[in-house]
N, CA and C atoms of all chains as a GROMACS GRO file, in nm:
protein
  654
    1MET      N    1   6.971  11.779   8.902
    1MET     CA    2   7.037  11.672   8.978
    1MET      C    3   7.061  11.552   8.886
    2ASP      N    4   7.184  11.506   8.881
    2ASP     CA    5   7.217  11.390   8.798
    2ASP      C    6   7.211  11.263   8.882
    3ILE      N    7   7.157  11.159   8.823
    3ILE     CA    8   7.152  11.030   8.892
    3ILE      C    9   7.221  10.925   8.807
    4LEU      N   10   7.312  10.851   8.869
    4LEU     CA   11   7.388  10.748   8.798
    4LEU      C   12   7.322  10.612   8.819
    5PHE      N   13   7.324  10.530   8.712
    5PHE     CA   14   7.267  10.396   8.722
    5PHE      C   15   7.371  10.291   8.683
    6PHE      N   16   7.366  10.179   8.752
    6PHE     CA   17   7.461  10.071   8.726
    6PHE      C   18   7.387   9.938   8.712
    7GLY      N   19   7.457   9.841   8.653
    7GLY     CA   20   7.405   9.704   8.644
    7GLY      C   21   7.267   9.701   8.582
    8ILE      N   22   7.178   9.624   8.644
    8ILE     CA   23   7.045   9.605   8.586
    8ILE      C   24   6.964   9.735   8.582
    9THR      N   25   6.993   9.829   8.674
    9THR     CA   26   6.914   9.953   8.672
    9THR      C   27   6.947  10.037   8.548
   10LYS      N   28   7.070  10.023   8.500
   10LYS     CA   29   7.109  10.094   8.378
   10LYS      C   30   7.029  10.039   8.260
   11ASP      N   31   7.010   9.907   8.258
   11ASP     CA   32   6.929   9.846   8.151
   11ASP      C   33   6.783   9.888   8.162
   12ILE      N   34   6.731   9.894   8.285
   12ILE     CA   35   6.590   9.929   8.305
   12ILE      C   36   6.563  10.072   8.258
   13VAL      N   37   6.653  10.162   8.296
   13VAL     CA   38   6.634  10.304   8.261
   13VAL      C   39   6.673  10.330   8.114
   14GLY      N   40   6.766  10.248   8.064
   14GLY     CA   41   6.813  10.267   7.926
   14GLY      C   42   6.917  10.376   7.915
   15ALA      N   43   6.978  10.412   8.029
   15ALA     CA   44   7.082  10.515   8.030
   15ALA      C   45   7.167  10.498   8.155
   16ALA      N   46   7.292  10.542   8.148
   16ALA     CA   47   7.380  10.534   8.264
   16ALA      C   48   7.359  10.654   8.357
   17GLN      N   49   7.291  10.755   8.305
   17GLN     CA   50   7.275  10.878   8.382
   17GLN      C   51   7.149  10.950   8.335
   18ILE      N   52   7.069  11.000   8.430
   18ILE     CA   53   6.958  11.086   8.390
   18ILE      C   54   6.963  11.212   8.476
   19GLN      N   55   6.899  11.315   8.425
   19GLN     CA   56   6.898  11.440   8.498
   19GLN      C   57   6.755  11.468   8.543
   20LEU      N   58   6.740  11.490   8.675
   20LEU     CA   59   6.608  11.528   8.725
   20LEU      C   60   6.605  11.680   8.726
   21LEU      N   61   6.509  11.732   8.652
   21LEU     CA   62   6.503  11.879   8.641
   21LEU      C   63   6.433  11.939   8.762
   22GLU      N   64   6.462  12.065   8.784
   22GLU     CA   65   6.394  12.140   8.890
   22GLU      C   66   6.245  12.138   8.861
   23GLU      N   67   6.171  12.081   8.949
   23GLU     CA   68   6.026  12.081   8.931
   23GLU      C   69   5.961  12.045   9.062
   24LYS      N   70   5.835  12.072   9.070
   24LYS     CA   71   5.761  12.037   9.192
   24LYS      C   72   5.761  11.886   9.210
   25GLY      N   73   5.776  11.841   9.330
   25GLY     CA   74   5.771  11.698   9.355
   25GLY      C   75   5.902  11.626   9.329
   26LYS      N   76   6.007  11.702   9.307
   26LYS     CA   77   6.139  11.638   9.288
   26LYS      C   78   6.182  11.577   9.422
   27PRO      N   79   6.232  11.453   9.421
   27PRO     CA   80   6.266  11.387   9.547
   27PRO      C   81   6.374  11.463   9.625
   28THR      N   82   6.356  11.468   9.756
   28THR     CA   83   6.454  11.539   9.840
   28THR      C   84   6.523  11.447   9.939
   29THR      N   85   6.479  11.321   9.946
   29THR     CA   86   6.547  11.223  10.033
   29THR      C   87   6.567  11.094   9.954
   30VAL      N   88   6.650  11.006  10.008
   30VAL     CA   89   6.674  10.876   9.945
   30VAL      C   90   6.541  10.800   9.930
   31ALA      N   91   6.461  10.800  10.036
   31ALA     CA   92   6.334  10.725  10.032
   31ALA      C   93   6.242  10.778   9.922
   32SER      N   94   6.232  10.911   9.910
   32SER     CA   95   6.141  10.965   9.808
   32SER      C   96   6.197  10.944   9.667
   33LEU      N   97   6.329  10.944   9.654
   33LEU     CA   98   6.390  10.915   9.524
   33LEU      C   99   6.359  10.771   9.482
   34LYS      N  100   6.372  10.678   9.578
   34LYS     CA  101   6.345  10.538   9.548
   34LYS      C  102   6.200  10.518   9.505
   35SER      N  103   6.107  10.580   9.576
   35SER     CA  104   5.967  10.560   9.538
   35SER      C  105   5.937  10.629   9.404
   36PHE      N  106   6.001  10.744   9.381
   36PHE     CA  107   5.986  10.812   9.252
   36PHE      C  108   6.033  10.721   9.138
   37LEU      N  109   6.149  10.659   9.155
   37LEU     CA  110   6.206  10.574   9.049
   37LEU      C  111   6.123  10.447   9.028
   38CYS      N  112   6.079  10.388   9.141
   38CYS     CA  113   6.002  10.264   9.130
   38CYS      C  114   5.867  10.287   9.063
   39GLN      N  115   5.816  10.411   9.079
   39GLN     CA  116   5.689  10.444   9.014
   39GLN      C  117   5.711  10.467   8.863
   40LYS      N  118   5.821  10.536   8.833
   40LYS     CA  119   5.850  10.566   8.693
   40LYS      C  120   5.898  10.442   8.617
   41TYR      N  121   5.973  10.356   8.686
   41TYR     CA  122   6.027  10.234   8.624
   41TYR      C  123   5.983  10.114   8.708
   42PRO      N  124   5.864  10.060   8.681
   42PRO     CA  125   5.809   9.951   8.766
   42PRO      C  126   5.904   9.831   8.779
   43GLU      N  127   5.990   9.807   8.679
   43GLU     CA  128   6.084   9.694   8.688
   43GLU      C  129   6.181   9.710   8.805
   44MET      N  130   6.204   9.835   8.844
   44MET     CA  131   6.299   9.860   8.953
   44MET      C  132   6.245   9.811   9.087
   45ALA      N  133   6.112   9.811   9.099
   45ALA     CA  134   6.049   9.767   9.224
   45ALA      C  135   6.060   9.615   9.240
   46LYS      N  136   6.092   9.545   9.131
   46LYS     CA  137   6.097   9.398   9.137
   46LYS      C  138   6.234   9.344   9.180
   47LEU      N  139   6.331   9.433   9.198
   47LEU     CA  140   6.467   9.388   9.232
   47LEU      C  141   6.476   9.340   9.377
   48SER      N  142   6.575   9.256   9.405
   48SER     CA  143   6.594   9.200   9.540
   48SER      C  144   6.617   9.311   9.642
   49SER      N  145   6.689   9.415   9.601
   49SER     CA  146   6.714   9.528   9.689
   49SER      C  147   6.753   9.647   9.604
   50LEU      N  148   6.743   9.764   9.661
   50LEU     CA  149   6.779   9.885   9.588
   50LEU      C  150   6.840   9.982   9.689
   51ALA      N  151   6.970  10.005   9.675
   51ALA     CA  152   7.036  10.099   9.766
   51ALA      C  153   7.068  10.226   9.688
   52VAL      N  154   7.094  10.332   9.762
   52VAL     CA  155   7.129  10.459   9.700
   52VAL      C  156   7.260  10.507   9.764
   53ALA      N  157   7.350  10.555   9.680
   53ALA     CA  158   7.473  10.613   9.731
   53ALA      C  159   7.467  10.764   9.708
   54VAL      N  160   7.499  10.839   9.811
   54VAL     CA  161   7.508  10.984   9.798
   54VAL      C  162   7.654  11.021   9.818
   55ASN      N  163   7.710  11.087   9.718
   55ASN     CA  164   7.853  11.122   9.719
   55ASN      C  165   7.941  10.999   9.744
   56SER      N  166   7.910  10.894   9.673
   56SER     CA  167   7.982  10.766   9.671
   56SER      C  168   7.994  10.695   9.805
   57ALA      N  169   7.890  10.712   9.890
   57ALA     CA  170   7.881  10.632  10.013
   57ALA      C  171   7.736  10.587  10.030
   58TYR      N  172   7.718  10.466  10.085
   58TYR     CA  173   7.582  10.416  10.107
   58TYR      C  174   7.505  10.515  10.193
   59ALA      N  175   7.382  10.546  10.153
   59ALA     CA  176   7.300  10.642  10.227
   59ALA      C  177   7.183  10.570  10.294
   60GLN      N  178   7.128  10.635  10.396
   60GLN     CA  179   7.011  10.582  10.467
   60GLN      C  180   6.884  10.634  10.398
   61GLU      N  181   6.771  10.574  10.434
   61GLU     CA  182   6.643  10.615  10.373
   61GLU      C  183   6.616  10.764  10.394
   62ASP      N  184   6.653  10.816  10.510
   62ASP     CA  185   6.621  10.957  10.539
   62ASP      C  186   6.732  11.054  10.502
   63THR      N  187   6.837  11.004  10.434
   63THR     CA  188   6.945  11.094  10.391
   63THR      C  189   6.890  11.195  10.290
   64PRO      N  190   6.914  11.325  10.313
   64PRO     CA  191   6.868  11.424  10.216
   64PRO      C  192   6.952  11.423  10.090
   65ILE      N  193   6.892  11.455   9.977
   65ILE     CA  194   6.970  11.468   9.854
   65ILE      C  195   6.953  11.609   9.799
   66ASN      N  196   7.067  11.666   9.762
   66ASN     CA  197   7.069  11.804   9.714
   66ASN      C  198   7.120  11.808   9.571
   67ASN      N  199   7.095  11.920   9.505
   67ASN     CA  200   7.130  11.935   9.364
   67ASN      C  201   7.275  11.905   9.330
   68ASN      N  202   7.366  11.942   9.419
   68ASN     CA  203   7.508  11.922   9.387
   68ASN      C  204   7.563  11.789   9.436
   69ASP      N  205   7.477  11.701   9.490
   69ASP     CA  206   7.523  11.569   9.533
   69ASP      C  207   7.539  11.477   9.412
   70GLU      N  208   7.635  11.384   9.423
   70GLU     CA  209   7.643  11.277   9.323
   70GLU      C  210   7.559  11.162   9.377
   71VAL      N  211   7.452  11.132   9.306
   71VAL     CA  212   7.358  11.030   9.354
   71VAL      C  213   7.366  10.909   9.261
   72ALA      N  214   7.380  10.790   9.319
   72ALA     CA  215   7.391  10.669   9.237
   72ALA      C  216   7.295  10.563   9.288
   73ILE      N  217   7.234  10.492   9.194
   73ILE     CA  218   7.143  10.383   9.228
   73ILE      C  219   7.223  10.253   9.227
   74ILE      N  220   7.214  10.180   9.340
   74ILE     CA  221   7.294  10.060   9.358
   74ILE      C  222   7.204   9.937   9.366
   75PRO      N  223   7.186   9.864   9.254
   75PRO     CA  224   7.109   9.739   9.262
   75PRO      C  225   7.191   9.634   9.337
   76PRO      N  226   7.134   9.515   9.363
   76PRO     CA  227   7.209   9.413   9.439
   76PRO      C  228   7.349   9.392   9.381
   77VAL      N  229   7.450   9.405   9.467
   77VAL     CA  230   7.588   9.391   9.418
   77VAL      C  231   7.619   9.242   9.399
   78SER      N  232   7.709   9.213   9.306
   78SER     CA  233   7.740   9.072   9.277
   78SER      C  234   7.886   9.056   9.232
   79GLY      N  235   7.974   9.126   9.300
   79GLY     CA  236   8.116   9.111   9.268
   79GLY      C  237   8.169   8.977   9.316
   80GLY      N  238   8.290   8.946   9.276
   80GLY     CA  239   8.353   8.822   9.320
   80GLY      C  240   8.329   8.708   9.225
   81MET      N  241  10.356   9.833  10.631
   81MET     CA  242  10.220   9.796  10.591
   81MET      C  243  10.192   9.846  10.450
   82ILE      N  244  10.166   9.753  10.359
   82ILE     CA  245  10.134   9.792  10.222
   82ILE      C  246   9.990   9.750  10.194
   83LYS      N  247   9.915   9.844  10.140
   83LYS     CA  248   9.774   9.818  10.111
   83LYS      C  249   9.755   9.848   9.962
   84ILE      N  250   9.711   9.747   9.886
   84ILE     CA  251   9.689   9.770   9.743
   84ILE      C  252   9.542   9.744   9.712
   85LEU      N  253   9.473   9.846   9.664
   85LEU     CA  254   9.331   9.834   9.632
   85LEU      C  255   9.314   9.884   9.490
   86SER      N  256   9.257   9.801   9.403
   86SER     CA  257   9.242   9.850   9.266
   86SER      C  258   9.136   9.776   9.186
   87ILE      N  259   9.089   9.848   9.084
   87ILE     CA  260   9.000   9.792   8.982
   87ILE      C  261   9.089   9.782   8.857
   88VAL      N  262   9.095   9.663   8.799
   88VAL     CA  263   9.189   9.642   8.688
   88VAL      C  264   9.119   9.573   8.571
   89ASP      N  265   9.185   9.574   8.455
   89ASP     CA  266   9.130   9.502   8.339
   89ASP      C  267   9.165   9.354   8.348
   90THR      N  268   9.287   9.326   8.394
   90THR     CA  269   9.334   9.188   8.400
   90THR      C  270   9.405   9.163   8.533
   91ILE      N  271   9.375   9.048   8.594
   91ILE     CA  272   9.439   9.014   8.721
   91ILE      C  273   9.560   8.924   8.696
   92ASP      N  274   9.671   8.962   8.759
   92ASP     CA  275   9.793   8.883   8.746
   92ASP      C  276   9.832   8.832   8.886
   93PRO      N  277   9.793   8.706   8.918
   93PRO     CA  278   9.819   8.655   9.053
   93PRO      C  279   9.967   8.659   9.091
   94GLY      N  280  10.056   8.643   8.996
   94GLY     CA  281  10.200   8.646   9.026
   94GLY      C  282  10.244   8.780   9.082
   95THR      N  283  10.195   8.886   9.021
   95THR     CA  284  10.229   9.021   9.067
   95THR      C  285  10.174   9.045   9.207
   96VAL      N  286  10.050   8.998   9.230
   96VAL     CA  287   9.987   9.017   9.360
   96VAL      C  288  10.064   8.941   9.467
   97TYR      N  289  10.104   8.819   9.435
   97TYR     CA  290  10.182   8.740   9.531
   97TYR      C  291  10.311   8.815   9.567
   98ALA      N  292  10.377   8.869   9.466
   98ALA     CA  293  10.502   8.942   9.491
   98ALA      C  294  10.478   9.063   9.581
   99ALA      N  295  10.362   9.128   9.562
   99ALA     CA  296  10.332   9.247   9.642
   99ALA      C  297  10.302   9.210   9.787
  100LEU      N  298  10.263   9.085   9.810
  100LEU     CA  299  10.229   9.042   9.947
  100LEU      C  300  10.351   8.994  10.027
  101ALA      N  301  10.458   8.964   9.956
  101ALA     CA  302  10.577   8.915  10.024
  101ALA      C  303  10.631   9.023  10.118
  102HIS      N  304  10.673   8.981  10.238
  102HIS     CA  305  10.718   9.076  10.338
  102HIS      C  306  10.816   9.005  10.433
  103PRO      N  307  10.927   9.070  10.469
  103PRO     CA  308  11.025   9.001  10.554
  103PRO      C  309  10.970   8.957  10.690
  104LYS      N  310  10.868   9.026  10.740
  104LYS     CA  311  10.813   8.989  10.871
  104LYS      C  312  10.698   8.888  10.860
  105SER      N  313  10.667   8.847  10.737
  105SER     CA  314  10.556   8.754  10.717
  105SER      C  315  10.606   8.610  10.707
  106GLY      N  316  10.540   8.524  10.784
  106GLY     CA  317  10.570   8.381  10.774
  106GLY      C  318  10.466   8.311  10.690
  107GLY      N  319  10.366   8.387  10.644
  107GLY     CA  320  10.260   8.326  10.563
  107GLY      C  321  10.191   8.428  10.475
  108ILE      N  322  10.153   8.381  10.356
  108ILE     CA  323  10.076   8.464  10.263
  108ILE      C  324   9.954   8.382  10.225
  109CYS      N  325   9.836   8.443  10.236
  109CYS     CA  326   9.716   8.372  10.196
  109CYS      C  327   9.647   8.453  10.086
  110VAL      N  328   9.614   8.386   9.976
  110VAL     CA  329   9.554   8.453   9.861
  110VAL      C  330   9.430   8.377   9.817
  111PHE      N  331   9.322   8.450   9.790
  111PHE     CA  332   9.204   8.387   9.732
  111PHE      C  333   9.183   8.446   9.593
  112VAL      N  334   9.163   8.359   9.497
  112VAL     CA  335   9.136   8.405   9.360
  112VAL      C  336   8.998   8.353   9.319
  113GLY      N  337   8.910   8.445   9.280
  113GLY     CA  338   8.778   8.406   9.230
  113GLY      C  339   8.788   8.394   9.078
  114THR      N  340   8.730   8.287   9.022
  114THR     CA  341   8.744   8.261   8.879
  114THR      C  342   8.607   8.232   8.815
  115VAL      N  343   8.604   8.234   8.686
  115VAL     CA  344   8.478   8.211   8.613
  115VAL      C  345   8.450   8.060   8.604
  116ARG      N  346   8.335   8.022   8.658
  116ARG     CA  347   8.295   7.881   8.658
  116ARG      C  348   8.210   7.853   8.534
  117GLU      N  349   8.224   7.734   8.478
  117GLU     CA  350   8.159   7.707   8.350
  117GLU      C  351   8.008   7.679   8.358
  118PHE      N  352   7.964   7.633   8.478
  118PHE     CA  353   7.822   7.599   8.487
  118PHE      C  354   7.752   7.666   8.603
  119THR      N  355   7.632   7.719   8.579
  119THR     CA  356   7.545   7.769   8.684
  119THR      C  357   7.414   7.693   8.669
  120ASP      N  358   7.377   7.619   8.773
  120ASP     CA  359   7.255   7.538   8.769
  120ASP      C  360   7.246   7.456   8.640
  121GLU      N  361   7.354   7.393   8.606
  121GLU     CA  362   7.362   7.305   8.489
  121GLU      C  363   7.351   7.378   8.355
  122GLN      N  364   7.351   7.511   8.360
  122GLN     CA  365   7.351   7.586   8.233
  122GLN      C  366   7.493   7.631   8.203
  123GLN      N  367   7.532   7.614   8.079
  123GLN     CA  368   7.670   7.646   8.042
  123GLN      C  369   7.691   7.797   8.031
  124VAL      N  370   7.791   7.845   8.104
  124VAL     CA  371   7.824   7.987   8.105
  124VAL      C  372   7.934   8.013   8.001
  125VAL      N  373   7.909   8.111   7.916
  125VAL     CA  374   8.009   8.147   7.815
  125VAL      C  375   8.114   8.240   7.876
  126GLY      N  376   8.067   8.328   7.964
  126GLY     CA  377   8.160   8.421   8.030
  126GLY      C  378   8.086   8.511   8.126
  127LEU      N  379   8.159   8.595   8.195
  127LEU     CA  380   8.100   8.692   8.287
  127LEU      C  381   8.143   8.831   8.242
  128GLU      N  382   8.054   8.928   8.267
  128GLU     CA  383   8.091   9.065   8.238
  128GLU      C  384   8.070   9.147   8.365
  129PHE      N  385   8.176   9.220   8.404
  129PHE     CA  386   8.170   9.297   8.529
  129PHE      C  387   8.171   9.446   8.500
  130GLU      N  388   8.094   9.518   8.581
  130GLU     CA  389   8.107   9.664   8.579
  130GLU      C  390   8.107   9.715   8.723
  131THR      N  391   8.156   9.836   8.741
  131THR     CA  392   8.166   9.889   8.876
  131THR      C  393   8.139  10.039   8.879
  132TYR      N  394   8.111  10.087   8.997
  132TYR     CA  395   8.107  10.231   9.026
  132TYR      C  396   8.240  10.253   9.096
  133GLU      N  397   8.342  10.281   9.015
  133GLU     CA  398   8.481  10.269   9.063
  133GLU      C  399   8.512  10.357   9.183
  134LYS      N  400   8.468  10.481   9.177
  134LYS     CA  401   8.499  10.574   9.285
  134LYS      C  402   8.451  10.519   9.421
  135MET      N  403   8.328  10.467   9.420
  135MET     CA  404   8.272  10.414   9.544
  135MET      C  405   8.332  10.278   9.578
  136ALA      N  406   8.360  10.196   9.475
  136ALA     CA  407   8.417  10.063   9.498
  136ALA      C  408   8.551  10.076   9.572
  137LEU      N  409   8.633  10.171   9.531
  137LEU     CA  410   8.763  10.189   9.595
  137LEU      C  411   8.748  10.232   9.741
  138LYS      N  412   8.648  10.318   9.766
  138LYS     CA  413   8.623  10.360   9.905
  138LYS      C  414   8.578  10.242   9.990
  139GLU      N  415   8.488  10.158   9.934
  139GLU     CA  416   8.439  10.043  10.010
  139GLU      C  417   8.552   9.941  10.032
  140MET      N  418   8.637   9.923   9.931
  140MET     CA  419   8.751   9.833   9.946
  140MET      C  420   8.843   9.883  10.058
  141ASP      N  421   8.860  10.014  10.065
  141ASP     CA  422   8.946  10.071  10.168
  141ASP      C  423   8.888  10.045  10.307
  142LYS      N  424   8.755  10.058  10.320
  142LYS     CA  425   8.691  10.030  10.449
  142LYS      C  426   8.718   9.887  10.492
  143ILE      N  427   8.706   9.794  10.395
  143ILE     CA  428   8.726   9.651  10.425
  143ILE      C  429   8.872   9.627  10.468
  144ALA      N  430   8.965   9.684  10.393
  144ALA     CA  431   9.107   9.666  10.425
  144ALA      C  432   9.138   9.723  10.564
  145GLU      N  433   9.086   9.842  10.592
  145GLU     CA  434   9.112   9.905  10.723
  145GLU      C  435   9.054   9.821  10.837
  146GLU      N  436   8.935   9.764  10.811
  146GLU     CA  437   8.873   9.681  10.915
  146GLU      C  438   8.958   9.556  10.941
  147ALA      N  439   9.012   9.499  10.833
  147ALA     CA  440   9.096   9.380  10.848
  147ALA      C  441   9.226   9.414  10.923
  148ILE      N  442   9.281   9.530  10.888
  148ILE     CA  443   9.407   9.572  10.951
  148ILE      C  444   9.386   9.597  11.101
  149ALA      N  445   9.267   9.649  11.134
  149ALA     CA  446   9.236   9.676  11.276
  149ALA      C  447   9.214   9.547  11.352
  150LYS      N  448   9.164   9.445  11.281
  150LYS     CA  449   9.123   9.321  11.346
  150LYS      C  450   9.238   9.221  11.362
  151TRP      N  451   9.323   9.214  11.260
  151TRP     CA  452   9.432   9.118  11.262
  151TRP      C  453   9.566   9.188  11.243
  152GLN      N  454   9.671   9.125  11.292
  152GLN     CA  455   9.807   9.178  11.274
  152GLN      C  456   9.855   9.139  11.134
  153LEU      N  457   9.840   9.230  11.039
  153LEU     CA  458   9.876   9.198  10.900
  153LEU      C  459   9.990   9.286  10.853
  154ASN      N  460  10.071   9.232  10.766
  154ASN     CA  461  10.179   9.313  10.708
  154ASN      C  462  10.137   9.375  10.574
  155ASN      N  463  10.067   9.297  10.492
  155ASN     CA  464  10.022   9.348  10.362
  155ASN      C  465   9.878   9.305  10.336
  156VAL      N  466   9.806   9.389  10.263
  156VAL     CA  467   9.669   9.354  10.222
  156VAL      C  468   9.650   9.392  10.075
  157VAL      N  469   9.590   9.302   9.998
  157VAL     CA  470   9.558   9.333   9.858
  157VAL      C  471   9.411   9.300   9.831
  158ILE      N  472   9.342   9.393   9.765
  158ILE     CA  473   9.206   9.366   9.715
  158ILE      C  474   9.204   9.420   9.573
  159GLN      N  475   9.180   9.330   9.479
  159GLN     CA  476   9.181   9.372   9.339
  159GLN      C  477   9.064   9.304   9.267
  160HIS      N  478   8.990   9.382   9.189
  160HIS     CA  479   8.878   9.323   9.115
  160HIS      C  480   8.889   9.362   8.968
  161ALA      N  481   8.854   9.270   8.881
  161ALA     CA  482   8.861   9.299   8.737
  161ALA      C  483   8.726   9.348   8.686
  162VAL      N  484   8.729   9.424   8.578
  162VAL     CA  485   8.606   9.464   8.508
  162VAL      C  486   8.618   9.421   8.361
  163GLY      N  487   8.504   9.421   8.293
  163GLY     CA  488   8.502   9.380   8.153
  163GLY      C  489   8.462   9.233   8.139
  164LYS      N  490   8.482   9.180   8.019
  164LYS     CA  491   8.440   9.041   7.992
  164LYS      C  492   8.549   8.942   8.030
  165LYS      N  493   8.510   8.836   8.099
  165LYS     CA  494   8.606   8.732   8.139
  165LYS      C  495   8.552   8.595   8.097
  166GLY      N  496   8.643   8.513   8.047
  166GLY     CA  497   8.604   8.379   8.003
  166GLY      C  498   8.622   8.275   8.114
  167VAL      N  499   8.572   8.155   8.088
  167VAL     CA  500   8.580   8.043   8.184
  167VAL      C  501   8.725   8.022   8.230
  168MET      N  502   8.742   8.009   8.359
  168MET     CA  503   8.870   7.986   8.428
  168MET      C  504   8.953   8.113   8.448
  169GLU      N  505   8.914   8.222   8.389
  169GLU     CA  506   8.992   8.345   8.409
  169GLU      C  507   8.969   8.401   8.550
  170PRO      N  508   9.072   8.462   8.611
  170PRO     CA  509   9.053   8.524   8.742
  170PRO      C  510   8.974   8.655   8.730
  171VAL      N  511   8.884   8.677   8.826
  171VAL     CA  512   8.803   8.800   8.825
  171VAL      C  513   8.825   8.884   8.950
  172VAL      N  514   8.868   8.819   9.056
  172VAL     CA  515   8.893   8.892   9.181
  172VAL      C  516   9.008   8.823   9.253
  173ILE      N  517   9.087   8.904   9.324
  173ILE     CA  518   9.194   8.846   9.405
  173ILE      C  519   9.205   8.927   9.534
  174VAL      N  520   9.208   8.856   9.646
  174VAL     CA  521   9.231   8.922   9.774
  174VAL      C  522   9.342   8.845   9.844
  175GLY      N  523   9.419   8.913   9.925
  175GLY     CA  524   9.526   8.843   9.995
  175GLY      C  525   9.576   8.923  10.112
  176ALA      N  526   9.641   8.851  10.203
  176ALA     CA  527   9.700   8.915  10.320
  176ALA      C  528   9.824   8.836  10.358
  177SER      N  529   9.918   8.906  10.420
  177SER     CA  530  10.034   8.834  10.474
  177SER      C  531  10.054   8.875  10.619
  178SER      N  532  10.102   8.779  10.698
  178SER     CA  533  10.115   8.802  10.842
  178SER      C  534  10.227   8.714  10.897
  179ALA      N  535  10.266   8.740  11.022
  179ALA     CA  536  10.376   8.665  11.083
  179ALA      C  537  10.343   8.516  11.090
  180HIS      N  538  10.219   8.485  11.125
  180HIS     CA  539  10.176   8.345  11.137
  180HIS      C  540  10.048   8.322  11.057
  181ARG      N  541  10.020   8.196  11.021
  181ARG     CA  542   9.914   8.171  10.924
  181ARG      C  543   9.771   8.200  10.971
  182PRO      N  544   9.734   8.186  11.100
  182PRO     CA  545   9.593   8.206  11.133
  182PRO      C  546   9.541   8.344  11.092
  183GLU      N  547   9.621   8.447  11.113
  183GLU     CA  548   9.577   8.584  11.083
  183GLU      C  549   9.549   8.602  10.933
  184CYS      N  550   9.641   8.554  10.847
  184CYS     CA  551   9.618   8.579  10.704
  184CYS      C  552   9.505   8.492  10.649
  185PHE      N  553   9.490   8.370  10.704
  185PHE     CA  554   9.377   8.286  10.660
  185PHE      C  555   9.244   8.354  10.694
  186GLU      N  556   9.231   8.397  10.818
  186GLU     CA  557   9.105   8.458  10.861
  186GLU      C  558   9.079   8.589  10.788
  187ALA      N  559   9.183   8.669  10.772
  187ALA     CA  560   9.168   8.799  10.706
  187ALA      C  561   9.124   8.779  10.560
  188CYS      N  562   9.182   8.681  10.494
  188CYS     CA  563   9.153   8.655  10.353
  188CYS      C  564   9.005   8.622  10.334
  189ARG      N  565   8.953   8.538  10.421
  189ARG     CA  566   8.812   8.499  10.416
  189ARG      C  567   8.722   8.622  10.437
  190PHE      N  568   8.761   8.703  10.535
  190PHE     CA  569   8.686   8.824  10.565
  190PHE      C  570   8.687   8.919  10.445
  191LEU      N  571   8.803   8.935  10.382
  191LEU     CA  572   8.815   9.027  10.268
  191LEU      C  573   8.721   8.989  10.155
  192ILE      N  574   8.720   8.862  10.117
  192ILE     CA  575   8.636   8.822  10.002
  192ILE      C  576   8.487   8.822  10.040
  193ASP      N  577   8.455   8.773  10.160
  193ASP     CA  578   8.313   8.769  10.199
  193ASP      C  579   8.254   8.909  10.207
  194THR      N  580   8.330   9.004  10.262
  194THR     CA  581   8.279   9.140  10.276
  194THR      C  582   8.273   9.211  10.141
  195LEU      N  583   8.376   9.187  10.059
  195LEU     CA  584   8.375   9.246   9.924
  195LEU      C  585   8.246   9.206   9.850
  196LYS      N  586   8.212   9.078   9.857
  196LYS     CA  587   8.095   9.030   9.784
  196LYS      C  588   7.965   9.094   9.835
  197ALA      N  589   7.966   9.133   9.962
  197ALA     CA  590   7.844   9.188  10.020
  197ALA      C  591   7.830   9.339  10.003
  198THR      N  592   7.940   9.411   9.994
  198THR     CA  593   7.928   9.558  10.000
  198THR      C  594   7.986   9.636   9.882
  199VAL      N  595   8.082   9.582   9.811
  199VAL     CA  596   8.150   9.663   9.708
  199VAL      C  597   8.063   9.673   9.582
  200PRO      N  598   8.040   9.796   9.533
  200PRO     CA  599   7.952   9.812   9.417
  200PRO      C  600   8.016   9.764   9.287
  201ILE      N  601   8.002   9.635   9.265
  201ILE     CA  602   8.048   9.568   9.142
  201ILE      C  603   7.933   9.477   9.101
  202TRP      N  604   7.907   9.472   8.972
  202TRP     CA  605   7.795   9.391   8.922
  202TRP      C  606   7.844   9.294   8.816
  203LYS      N  607   7.784   9.176   8.820
  203LYS     CA  608   7.826   9.073   8.725
  203LYS      C  609   7.707   9.023   8.645
  204LYS      N  610   7.732   9.013   8.515
  204LYS     CA  611   7.629   8.960   8.425
  204LYS      C  612   7.680   8.826   8.377
  205GLU      N  613   7.595   8.724   8.394
  205GLU     CA  614   7.633   8.591   8.346
  205GLU      C  615   7.585   8.578   8.203
  206MET      N  616   7.677   8.542   8.114
  206MET     CA  617   7.642   8.527   7.974
  206MET      C  618   7.632   8.379   7.939
  207PHE      N  619   7.512   8.340   7.897
  207PHE     CA  620   7.490   8.203   7.851
  207PHE      C  621   7.484   8.208   7.699
  208LYS      N  622   7.465   8.090   7.637
  208LYS     CA  623   7.463   8.088   7.490
  208LYS      C  624   7.353   8.174   7.432
  209ASP      N  625   7.235   8.170   7.498
  209ASP     CA  626   7.118   8.236   7.439
  209ASP      C  627   7.061   8.352   7.521
  210LYS      N  628   7.125   8.384   7.634
  210LYS     CA  629   7.073   8.494   7.715
  210LYS      C  630   7.182   8.544   7.810
  211SER      N  631   7.157   8.656   7.874
  211SER     CA  632   7.248   8.701   7.979
  211SER      C  633   7.166   8.753   8.097
  212VAL      N  634   7.219   8.732   8.218
  212VAL     CA  635   7.143   8.760   8.340
  212VAL      C  636   7.230   8.834   8.441
  213TRP      N  637   7.177   8.944   8.496
  213TRP     CA  638   7.247   9.013   8.606
  213TRP      C  639   7.233   8.928   8.731
  214VAL      N  640   7.343   8.888   8.789
  214VAL     CA  641   7.342   8.795   8.903
  214VAL      C  642   7.284   8.863   9.028
  215SER      N  643   7.198   8.791   9.098
  215SER     CA  644   7.136   8.835   9.226
  215SER      C  645   7.039   8.951   9.212
  216ALA      N  646   7.008   8.994   9.090
  216ALA     CA  647   6.922   9.112   9.075
  216ALA      C  648   6.780   9.088   9.125
  217HIS      N  649   6.731   8.966   9.101
  217HIS     CA  650   6.592   8.937   9.140
  217HIS      C  651   6.586   8.832   9.250
  218PRO      N  652   6.481   8.836   9.331
  218PRO     CA  653   6.469   8.738   9.440
  218PRO      C  654   6.457   8.596   9.387
   0.00000   0.00000   0.00000
């Protein structure tokens, strides 16, 4: 599963994209992905907000994520 | 009804104004967001924008459709720039045209306020000695 990062999360991870390999404990919902990332990258837990997009639409905490989904991490937006 | 939604390198307000002109419109309202030189008394050298373009265009479309459903509009434009922008340069432009001015004024405000809240675009403020992702931290 590929995960895309933007803005400050790209700086925190040090990459625009990472691949989560098939393994036990791989996140299966938006909520579990967020806690997985915040544990792996403690700086991510310090952000004002952290949203997740699944297939380029805002997802809910209980939205499932599958291997073929395009998953993106959306830190606080600041356009305009 | 013409709807123009795009992510661009450079914003040209003249072109956008021309795209908003419509024979049934008695008014065109345009908002242009620009780079301000000071944030909390610190001098800003420039802003750098990035986006998740595929999703940004979808979110822009939702905003435009909501405005079209809410007000009687002839044209709607939402355009945002990416890359580095210097002081006074335009970074975003939204506009609407309608038969009478109340509709386009209200729609224009809605377009920019909603864009700022939902469209996945990020801005980094560049100062002389540091750069900061805007709104990232509480």
